[in-house]
N, CA, C and O of each residue as an XYZ file, in Angstrom:
464
protein
N     112.152     93.378    113.555
C     111.704     92.521    114.656
C     113.003     91.186    114.267
O     113.496     90.974    113.159
N     113.264     90.547    115.397
C     113.922     88.839    115.319
C     112.998     88.125    115.611
O     112.049     88.251    116.384
N     113.378     87.237    114.841
C     112.251     86.484    115.130
C     112.806     85.427    116.093
O     111.890     84.666    116.404
N     113.634     85.192    116.514
C     113.888     84.407    117.602
C     113.970     84.915    118.492
O     113.799     84.107    119.404
N     114.252     86.432    119.064
C     113.237     87.035    120.240
C     111.967     87.094    120.378
O     111.619     87.468    121.498
N     111.295     86.905    119.787
C     109.861     86.603    119.371
C     109.149     84.730    119.699
O     108.062     84.396    120.169
N     110.028     84.086    119.331
C     110.201     82.759    119.494
C     110.856     82.330    121.340
O     110.859     81.179    121.777
N     111.244     83.306    121.974
C     111.168     83.266    123.079
C     109.757     82.983    124.118
O     108.583     83.200    123.816
N     110.296     82.431    125.425
C     108.458     81.988    126.378
C     108.195     83.730    126.821
O     108.041     84.106    127.983
N     108.193     84.348    125.995
C     107.443     85.978    126.419
C     106.001     85.290    127.173
O     105.649     84.140    126.912
N     105.368     86.036    127.977
C     104.075     85.946    128.079
C     103.024     86.510    127.492
O     103.443     87.000    126.444
N     101.540     86.764    127.635
C     100.918     87.180    126.910
C     101.259     89.069    127.222
O     101.528     89.600    128.300
N     101.139     89.625    126.050
C     100.821     91.163    126.863
C      99.786     91.156    127.806
O      98.680     90.654    127.606
N     100.162     91.740    128.880
C      99.227     92.418    130.191
C      98.810     93.561    130.103
O      99.292     94.288    129.234
N      97.909     93.993    130.878
C      97.571     95.621    130.809
C      98.465     96.251    132.167
O      98.223     95.618    133.196
N      99.588     97.545    132.360
C     100.170     97.108    132.919
C      98.984     98.071    133.819
O      98.176     98.907    133.413
N      99.316     97.474    135.409
C      98.446     97.920    136.690
C      98.674     98.800    136.971
O      99.856     99.142    136.918
N      97.655     99.715    137.449
C      97.187    100.604    138.309
C      97.531    100.288    139.736
O      96.971     99.339    140.284
N      98.431    101.033    140.388
C      98.227    100.896    141.674
C      97.553    101.814    142.075
O      97.397    101.201    143.131
N      97.015    102.685    142.232
C      95.913    103.724    142.769
C      93.993    102.464    142.692
O      92.928    102.521    143.307
N      94.499    101.633    141.698
C      93.132    100.540    141.663
C      93.380     99.068    141.720
O      92.983     98.204    140.938
N      94.127     98.944    142.819
C      94.884     97.896    143.643
C      95.254     96.353    142.770
O      95.322     95.171    143.104
N      95.436     97.115    141.507
C      95.975     96.313    140.475
C      97.270     95.230    140.891
O      98.185     95.546    141.651
N      97.150     94.064    140.304
C      98.484     93.439    140.687
C      99.763     93.341    139.228
O      99.358     93.658    138.109
N     100.741     93.041    139.348
C     101.786     93.050    138.373
C     102.291     91.821    138.493
O     102.643     91.360    139.579
N     102.378     91.102    137.222
C     102.977     89.872    137.055
C     104.193     89.343    136.272
O     104.133     88.969    135.101
N     105.383     89.349    137.092
C     106.445     89.337    136.687
C     107.103     88.105    137.221
O     106.482     87.282    137.893
N     108.545     87.973    136.872
C     109.493     87.015    137.600
C     109.948     87.343    138.714
O     110.442     88.470    138.694
N     110.006     86.651    140.024
C     110.270     86.944    140.991
C     112.387     86.568    141.132
O     112.990     85.866    141.944
N     112.777     87.191    140.263
C     114.355     86.557    139.835
C     114.258     86.724    138.599
O     113.117     86.968    138.206
N     115.459     86.655    137.458
C     115.983     86.979    136.565
C     115.341     87.058    135.582
O     114.970     86.018    135.037
N     114.968     88.474    134.980
C     114.470     89.119    133.741
C     114.179     90.113    133.069
O     114.694     91.148    133.490
N     113.357     90.243    131.908
C     113.446     91.072    130.976
C     112.107     91.962    131.115
O     110.991     91.549    131.431
N     112.348     92.798    130.917
C     110.310     93.293    130.866
C     110.950     94.044    129.428
O     112.094     94.387    129.129
N     109.206     94.143    128.466
C     108.966     95.083    127.860
C     107.492     95.866    127.719
O     106.319     95.528    127.879
N     108.022     96.803    127.426
C     106.290     98.035    127.277
C     106.392     98.336    125.845
O     107.252     98.392    124.965
N     104.814     98.548    126.043
C     104.350     99.089    124.214
C     103.219     99.746    124.777
O     102.786     99.468    125.895
N     102.590    100.867    123.808
C     101.693    101.507    123.970
C     100.884    100.802    123.282
O     101.211    100.457    122.146
N      99.656    100.439    123.824
C      99.365     99.609    122.780
C      97.577    100.272    121.863
O      96.720     99.725    121.169
N      97.805    101.740    122.439
C      96.892    102.525    121.307
C      97.853    102.487    119.568
O      97.648    101.881    118.517
N      98.806    103.374    119.984
C      99.522    103.344    118.904
C     100.553    102.645    118.189
O     101.202    103.024    117.214
N     100.630    100.990    119.165
C     101.751     99.800    118.705
C     103.175    100.113    118.751
O     104.058     99.327    118.409
N     103.386    101.478    119.258
C     104.782    101.199    119.697
C     105.398    100.764    120.660
O     104.732    100.375    121.619
N     106.841    100.691    120.713
C     107.191    100.397    122.226
C     107.752    101.434    123.014
O     108.226    102.563    122.894
N     107.572    100.824    123.622
C     108.565    102.375    124.922
C     109.002    102.034    125.613
O     108.981    103.031    126.335
N     109.612    101.165    126.276
C     110.784    101.248    126.935
C     110.922     99.706    127.294
O     109.879     99.064    127.175
N     111.868     99.128    127.647
C     112.267     97.848    128.103
C     113.619     97.654    129.151
O     114.336     98.624    129.396
N     113.806     96.727    129.557
C     114.683     96.388    131.212
C     114.651     95.477    131.495
O     113.963     94.740    130.789
N     115.452     94.762    132.884
C     116.036     93.413    132.940
C     116.162     93.813    135.096
O     116.548     94.802    135.719
N     115.782     92.873    135.400
C     116.393     92.822    136.949
C     116.811     91.854    137.330
O     116.313     90.947    136.664
N     117.786     91.308    138.394
C     117.872     90.013    138.812
C     116.526     89.941    139.725
O     116.305     88.787    140.091
N     115.641     90.826    140.147
C     114.021     90.313    140.716
C     113.499     91.421    139.883
O     113.459     92.594    140.255
N     113.041     90.909    138.554
C     111.993     91.652    137.768
C     111.410     92.518    138.144
O     111.377     93.727    137.917
N     110.628     91.449    139.127
C     109.168     91.982    139.639
C     109.410     93.354    140.481
O     108.837     94.360    140.062
N     110.202     93.451    141.611
C     110.634     94.881    141.638
C     111.364     95.685    140.797
O     111.256     96.911    140.792
N     111.944     95.195    140.237
C     112.657     96.839    139.310
C     111.599     97.089    138.376
O     111.854     97.965    137.549
N     110.386     96.497    138.291
C     109.469     97.192    137.901
C     108.237     98.259    137.939
O     107.472     98.964    137.281
N     108.817     97.647    139.744
C     107.917     98.554    140.472
C     108.797     99.894    140.469
O     108.130    100.781    141.002
N     109.626    100.205    140.200
C     110.437    101.934    139.708
C     109.964    102.517    138.430
O     110.226    103.678    138.115
N     109.138    101.561    137.561
C     108.983    102.452    136.215
C     107.372    103.418    136.338
O     106.873    103.928    135.335
N     106.665    103.540    137.887
C     105.918    104.868    138.259
C     106.587    105.331    139.295
O     107.333    104.820    140.130
N     106.156    106.472    139.075
C     106.999    107.777    140.044
C     106.006    107.517    141.338
O     104.832    107.148    141.299
N     106.976    107.874    142.726
C     106.552    108.007    144.166
C     105.355    109.003    143.624
O     105.510    109.871    142.765
N     104.011    108.661    144.376
C     104.292    107.474    145.500
C     103.589    105.979    144.649
O     103.047    104.923    144.976
N     103.811    106.358    143.978
C     102.804    104.662    143.023
C     104.260    103.662    142.579
O     104.045    102.503    142.224
N     105.460    104.089    142.617
C     106.323    103.651    141.955
C     107.275    103.497    143.116
O     107.292    104.386    143.967
N     108.369    102.049    143.272
C     109.534    101.973    144.695
C     110.114    102.052    143.716
O     109.711    102.169    142.559
N     111.547    101.965    144.314
C     113.384    101.786    143.711
C     113.452    103.204    143.038
O     112.748    104.201    143.196
N     114.361    102.996    142.365
C     115.679    104.336    141.962
C     115.787    104.051    141.200
O     116.275    102.929    141.064
N     115.323    105.033    139.758
C     115.414    105.137    138.218
C     115.737    107.037    138.338
O     115.298    108.013    138.946
N     116.730    106.712    137.370
C     117.222    108.356    137.157
C     116.736    109.102    135.901
O     117.550    109.911    135.456
N     115.486    108.980    135.197
C     114.523    108.639    134.538
C     113.208    109.550    134.583
O     112.338    109.231    133.773
N     112.932    110.685    135.453
C     111.894    111.128    135.827
C     111.300    111.007    134.656
O     110.185    110.538    134.880
N     111.422    111.149    133.730
C     110.411    111.245    132.084
C     109.985    110.396    131.705
O     108.927    110.483    131.083
N     110.654    109.099    131.916
C     110.320    107.865    131.572
C     109.044    107.349    132.516
O     108.035    106.722    132.193
N     109.477    107.851    133.793
C     108.284    107.969    134.710
C     107.155    108.222    133.989
O     106.383    107.782    133.137
N     107.441    109.251    134.811
C     106.258    110.347    134.235
C     105.354    109.621    132.746
O     104.151    109.383    132.855
N     105.858    109.425    131.853
C     105.280    108.936    131.182
C     104.541    107.496    130.861
O     103.589    107.487    130.080
N     105.044    106.166    131.540
C     104.492    105.742    132.130
C     102.735    105.635    133.217
O     101.874    104.756    133.266
N     102.840    106.710    133.776
C     102.367    106.887    134.862
C     100.874    107.673    133.679
O      99.704    107.302    133.586
N     101.438    108.558    133.127
C     100.115    109.554    132.220
C      99.718    108.431    131.058
O      98.616    108.546    130.522
N     100.435    107.552    130.739
C      99.579    106.800    130.051
C      99.467    105.259    130.120
O      99.472    104.470    129.175
N      99.385    105.052    131.186
C      99.129    103.919    132.208
C      97.768    103.351    131.736
O      97.573    102.201    132.130
N      96.945    103.805    131.106
C      95.872    103.373    130.734
C      95.822    102.642    129.045
O      95.062    101.845    128.494
N      96.879    103.285    128.682
C      97.384    102.545    127.168
C      98.661    101.765    127.621
O      99.491    102.325    126.905
N      99.339    100.871    128.316
C     100.667    100.677    128.259
C     100.096     99.230    128.643
O      99.104     98.991    129.333
N     100.884     98.411    128.085
C     101.301     96.879    127.778
C     102.081     96.846    128.444
O     102.649     97.903    128.719
N     102.599     95.347    129.173
C     104.278     94.746    129.407
C     103.431     93.547    129.060
O     102.229     93.281    129.058
N     105.203     92.584    128.599
C     105.648     91.646    128.687
C     106.837     91.216    129.662
O     107.715     92.066    129.807
N     106.944     90.337    130.164
C     107.763     89.231    130.807
C     108.630     88.011    130.232
O     108.003     87.088    129.713
N     109.481     87.969    130.267
C     110.470     86.313    130.125
C     111.370     86.198    131.446
O     111.728     87.177    132.101
N     111.557     85.407    131.625
C     111.937     84.699    132.676
C     113.333     84.432    132.677
O     113.644     84.487    131.487
N     114.673     84.091    133.557
C     115.879     83.878    132.905
C     116.418     82.728    133.882
O     115.526     82.363    134.648
N     117.516     82.123    134.047
C     117.861     80.939    134.927
C     119.193     82.092    135.535
O     119.520     81.951    136.713
N     119.569     82.668    135.093
C     120.727     83.494    135.001
C     120.869     84.636    134.571
O     120.252     84.919    133.544
N     121.906     85.883    135.346
C     122.421     87.341    134.918
C     122.929     87.158    133.733
O     122.538     88.061    132.994
N     123.780     86.241    133.065
C     124.715     86.720    131.983
C     123.376     86.617    130.810
O     123.100     87.529    130.031
N     122.563     85.152    130.903
C     121.726     84.953    129.526
C     120.836     85.742    129.642
O     120.222     85.675    128.577
N     120.320     86.534    130.339
C     119.812     87.586    130.700
C     120.112     89.085    129.719
O     119.559     89.527    128.712
N     121.058     89.490    130.422
C     122.337     90.132    129.797
C     122.132     90.158    128.624
O     121.898     91.222    128.050
N     122.168     89.077    128.043
C     123.034     89.225    126.711
C     121.489     89.271    125.628
O     121.396     89.737    124.493
N     120.026     88.368    126.784
C     118.880     88.998    125.771
C     118.579     90.095    125.678
O     118.131     90.541    124.622
N     118.747     90.854    126.797
C     118.794     92.471    126.831
C     119.551     93.038    125.925
O     118.974     94.017    125.449
N     120.202     92.923    125.644
C     121.232     93.594    124.460
C     120.612     93.214    123.092
O     120.233     94.077    122.300
N     120.546     92.182    122.902
C     119.743     91.754    121.550
C     118.407     92.860    121.185
O     118.052     93.469    120.176
N     117.748     92.702    123.047
C     116.254     93.397    122.639
C     116.122     94.964    121.978
O     115.340     95.485    121.183
N     117.426     95.471    122.812
C     118.119     96.598    122.606
C     118.044     97.124    120.854
O     117.490     98.047    120.257
N     118.914     95.992    120.477
C     119.691     96.046    119.068
C     118.716     96.126    118.005
O     118.923     96.708    116.940
N     116.936     95.128    118.529
C     116.113     94.585    117.398
C     115.020     95.529    117.353
O     114.309     95.732    116.368
N     114.951     95.962    118.216
C     113.570     96.882    118.658
C     113.925     98.140    118.724
O     115.083     98.322    119.101
N     113.162     99.272    118.425
C     112.922    100.724    118.411
C     112.475    101.386    119.565
O     111.623    102.221    119.261
N     112.756    101.337    120.999
C     111.861    102.328    121.722
C     111.436    103.683    121.649
O     111.733    104.381    120.679
N     110.696    104.146    122.696
C     110.893    105.338    122.620
C     111.562    105.731    123.922
O     111.365    106.899    124.260
N     112.227    105.073    124.628
C     113.236    105.377    125.614
C     114.089    104.073    125.597
O     113.894    103.115    126.345
N     115.036    104.159    124.670
C     116.060    102.868    124.327
C     117.050    102.827    125.109
O     118.182    102.858    124.626
N     116.768    102.714    127.125
C     118.026    102.284    127.457
C     117.648    101.941    128.836
O     118.486    101.478    129.609
């Protein structure tokens, strides 16, 4: 694990919200990177970024619970099926270039169940 990535200003790990229970997602409303892990296995599940991170993260759940587009149905179903065990953290950026650079480093330094 890269110490440089861990020294960045990540949020604390939070339980992924369940829309069926009217829970809230807390994420940057702008450029940001997110990372999910399974708190039972302590394994990283997936990561991603978005120019509006909060909206992008809503696509991590399948319809009718999630919104937006995501090509990997297995990824969305995994998050929903394991929702009670999924945690997330986010980090905000001021521009797209630094966000994308950080996301690439995340991909190189961590092993995720879904590494895309």
